[in-house]
C-alpha positions as CSV (number, residue, x, y, z in Angstrom):
1,M,152.9,76.0,114.1
2,T,152.1,74.7,110.5
3,R,151.1,77.1,107.2
4,L,147.8,75.5,107.1
5,F,146.9,76.2,110.5
6,K,148.0,79.2,110.6
7,R,146.1,80.7,107.0
8,T,142.9,78.3,108.8
9,L,143.4,80.9,112.3
10,F,143.8,83.9,109.9
11,F,140.3,83.1,108.1
12,S,138.2,82.3,111.0
13,A,139.4,85.7,112.0
14,C,138.5,87.3,109.2
15,M,135.2,85.4,109.7
16,S,134.4,86.6,113.0
17,V,135.0,89.9,111.8
18,L,132.3,89.3,109.1
19,L,129.8,88.1,111.1
20,G,130.2,90.8,113.7
21,M,130.0,93.9,111.3
22,F,127.0,91.8,109.7
23,T,125.5,91.1,113.0
24,N,126.1,95.0,113.8
25,A,124.3,96.1,110.5
26,F,121.5,94.0,111.1
27,A,121.3,95.3,115.0
28,Q,121.6,98.9,113.2
29,Q,118.7,98.3,110.9
30,E,116.5,97.2,113.5
31,R,117.2,99.8,115.6
32,E,116.3,101.7,112.7
33,R,113.2,100.1,111.3
34,S,111.7,100.2,115.1
35,T,112.7,103.6,115.4
36,K,110.7,104.5,112.0
37,K,107.8,102.2,113.2
38,A,107.0,104.5,116.5
39,R,107.1,107.2,114.9
40,D,104.1,106.4,112.2
41,A,102.6,104.3,115.4
42,A,102.7,108.6,117.1
43,S,101.7,109.9,113.7
44,Q,98.7,107.3,113.1
45,S,97.5,108.1,116.6
46,A,97.7,112.1,115.9
47,K,96.1,111.9,112.9
48,A,93.4,110.3,113.9
49,A,93.4,112.3,117.7
50,R,93.1,115.5,115.4
51,V,90.2,114.1,113.1
52,F,87.8,113.1,116.2
53,D,88.9,116.2,118.3
54,Q,87.6,118.3,115.1
55,I,84.8,116.2,114.4
56,M,83.5,116.6,118.3
57,G,84.8,119.7,118.8
58,T,81.5,120.7,116.5
59,R,78.6,120.5,119.0
60,E,75.9,120.4,116.4
61,R,76.9,118.3,114.1
62,S,78.9,115.9,116.6
63,I,78.6,112.2,117.2
64,P,75.6,112.7,120.3
65,R,77.9,112.2,124.0
66,D,75.0,109.5,124.8
67,L,75.5,107.5,121.5
68,L,79.3,107.9,121.9
69,D,78.7,106.6,125.7
70,R,77.5,103.0,124.4
71,A,80.1,102.3,122.2
72,E,82.6,99.6,123.1
73,A,85.0,100.6,121.0
74,V,86.1,103.5,118.4
75,A,87.4,103.8,114.9
76,V,89.7,106.2,113.4
77,F,90.8,106.8,109.7
78,P,92.0,109.7,108.9
79,N,92.4,110.7,104.7
80,V,90.8,107.6,103.2
81,I,91.8,108.4,99.4
82,K,89.3,107.2,96.9
83,A,90.3,107.2,93.1
84,G,90.2,105.9,89.7
85,F,88.8,105.8,86.1
86,I,85.6,103.5,85.9
87,V,87.3,101.1,88.5
88,G,87.7,102.8,92.0
89,G,88.6,102.1,94.9
90,R,89.8,103.2,98.7
91,G,92.2,102.2,101.1
92,G,93.6,104.0,104.4
93,R,95.3,103.6,107.5
94,G,94.2,103.9,111.0
95,V,93.5,103.3,114.7
96,I,90.9,101.3,116.9
97,S,90.9,101.7,120.3
98,R,89.0,99.8,122.8
99,R,87.2,100.6,126.3
100,V,88.9,99.7,129.2
101,T,87.6,100.2,133.0
102,G,88.4,104.1,133.3
103,G,88.9,105.0,129.6
104,W,90.4,103.6,127.1
105,G,93.0,100.6,125.8
106,A,95.6,101.0,123.3
107,P,95.0,101.8,119.7
108,A,95.6,98.8,117.5
109,F,96.5,99.9,114.0
110,F,94.5,98.5,110.8
111,D,94.2,99.1,107.1
112,L,90.5,100.4,105.7
113,A,90.2,99.2,101.4
114,G,87.5,98.9,99.1
115,G,86.3,98.6,95.7
116,S,83.7,100.2,93.3
117,I,82.8,99.9,89.8
118,G,80.9,102.9,87.9
119,L,81.6,105.7,86.3
120,Q,83.9,107.8,88.2
121,I,86.4,109.9,87.7
122,G,88.8,112.4,89.9
123,A,90.3,111.3,94.0
124,S,89.0,112.5,96.9
125,S,89.9,112.2,101.1
126,T,87.6,111.1,103.8
127,D,88.1,110.9,107.7
128,F,85.9,107.9,108.5
129,V,85.2,107.5,112.5
130,L,83.8,103.9,113.3
131,L,81.5,102.8,116.2
132,F,81.4,99.0,117.7
133,M,78.6,99.3,119.7
134,N,78.8,95.8,121.2
135,E,81.8,92.7,121.8
136,N,80.5,90.9,119.0
137,A,81.6,93.7,116.5
138,V,84.6,94.0,118.5
139,E,84.9,90.2,117.5
140,S,83.7,90.6,114.1
141,L,86.1,93.1,113.8
142,L,89.4,90.8,114.7
143,K,88.9,88.1,112.2
144,D,91.6,88.4,109.6
145,K,89.7,90.3,107.0
146,F,86.1,91.7,107.9
147,E,84.0,92.9,105.6
148,I,81.0,95.7,106.4
149,G,78.1,95.3,104.8
150,G,79.1,91.4,104.6
151,E,79.8,90.0,108.0
152,G,78.7,93.1,109.8
153,S,75.9,95.4,109.0
154,A,76.8,99.2,109.8
155,A,74.2,102.0,109.9
156,A,74.2,105.8,109.8
157,G,75.0,107.2,112.0
158,P,72.9,110.3,113.6
159,V,74.9,113.7,114.9
160,G,74.1,116.4,116.6
161,R,71.9,117.5,120.0
162,S,68.7,116.5,117.9
163,A,70.1,113.0,116.9
164,S,68.7,111.6,120.4
165,A,64.9,110.4,119.6
166,S,66.2,108.9,116.0
167,T,69.2,106.8,117.7
168,D,66.1,104.1,119.3
169,A,66.2,102.8,115.5
170,R,69.9,102.2,115.2
171,L,70.2,101.1,118.6
172,N,70.1,97.0,117.2
173,A,73.0,98.1,114.6
174,Q,76.2,96.4,115.7
175,I,78.8,99.2,114.1
176,L,77.8,103.1,113.3
177,S,79.5,104.8,110.8
178,Y,80.7,108.6,110.2
179,S,82.5,110.4,107.3
180,R,84.2,113.4,107.0
181,S,84.5,115.2,103.7
182,K,85.4,118.8,102.4
183,G,84.1,119.9,105.8
184,A,81.0,118.6,106.1
185,F,80.1,115.5,108.9
186,A,77.8,113.0,108.4
187,G,76.8,108.9,108.9
188,L,77.6,107.4,106.3
189,E,76.3,103.5,105.7
190,L,78.8,101.5,104.1
191,K,79.2,98.7,101.9
192,G,82.2,96.6,100.4
193,V,84.2,98.3,102.5
194,V,87.2,95.3,104.1
195,I,89.1,96.4,107.8
196,K,91.9,94.0,108.6
197,P,94.4,94.4,110.9
198,D,98.4,95.5,110.2
199,N,99.9,93.2,112.5
200,E,103.2,93.8,111.1
201,D,103.1,97.9,112.9
202,N,101.2,95.7,116.2
203,L,103.8,93.8,116.4
204,Q,106.4,95.8,115.9
205,V,104.9,98.8,118.4
206,Y,103.7,96.6,121.1
207,G,105.1,92.5,120.8
208,M,101.5,91.7,120.4
209,N,98.8,91.4,117.3
210,A,95.2,93.1,117.7
211,R,93.5,90.6,118.9
212,D,95.7,90.5,121.9
213,I,95.9,94.4,121.9
214,L,92.0,94.8,121.9
215,T,90.4,91.4,123.2
216,G,93.6,89.9,125.6
217,S,93.7,89.5,129.3
218,D,96.9,91.8,129.1
219,K,95.8,95.2,128.7
220,I,98.2,97.4,127.7
221,S,97.8,100.1,130.4
222,M,98.3,104.1,130.1
223,E,101.9,104.4,131.5
224,K,103.1,101.4,129.4
225,M,101.8,102.3,125.8
226,P,104.4,104.0,124.1
227,E,104.6,107.6,124.9
228,G,103.6,109.0,121.2
229,V,100.0,106.6,120.9
230,R,98.9,107.4,124.2
231,V,97.4,110.6,122.5
232,F,94.4,108.7,120.6
233,P,93.0,107.1,123.7
234,L,93.2,110.4,125.8
235,T,91.2,112.4,123.3
236,L,88.6,109.3,123.2
237,S,88.6,109.7,127.4
238,R,88.0,113.4,127.3
239,Y,84.7,113.2,125.6
240,S,83.6,109.7,127.1
241,K,84.5,108.0,130.3
242,R,82.3,104.8,132.2
243,R,82.9,105.0,135.7
């Protein structure tokens, strides 16, 4: 065996070891990233479920059940931060579930953002709830970038038991919007707010993008959802379930 051959063999063995170490390190990094995304997804779903449960628990100032029963999809964006000095903006993350036979489907992850210009200072945190009242509203949502007040019109949703009489005036609205800030829950007409899918999270959690999660023919059953995200559709089912 020549010296050159021995060196070549040694070099090949070193490269194999280094490649194995690199592959193992990359696999470990991906596992850690996947675990972190799973925890984050569970946290987002839990926050959204908690907000919705608290809102519906205040019966005199909650979303009317008959109105909720008409909704095709429900979005909850907890703790949306609005802050600024002269130029302001808002940003947050949330989940959206679509109605399926016997309940609600897997929550898809979305981002909410918007801006405004004017005399303002300080910061605030607001919970937003959006009802998408028909399939057209859901389809509009699944564009790469959906602007409320642009492509989609949103009306302030009515609240409380006595709201049913005023609901008729809002039946033509594709989206009904609500907000809760400092404990007060009310309908809010949103404008200039952009909602877009967070498909990095959707792909990491489900291996699917938002469109496939919410409109695909192969819906994710409750049993196949990651356990951590089930809390949101289960919470929705407690308040509205079609037979």
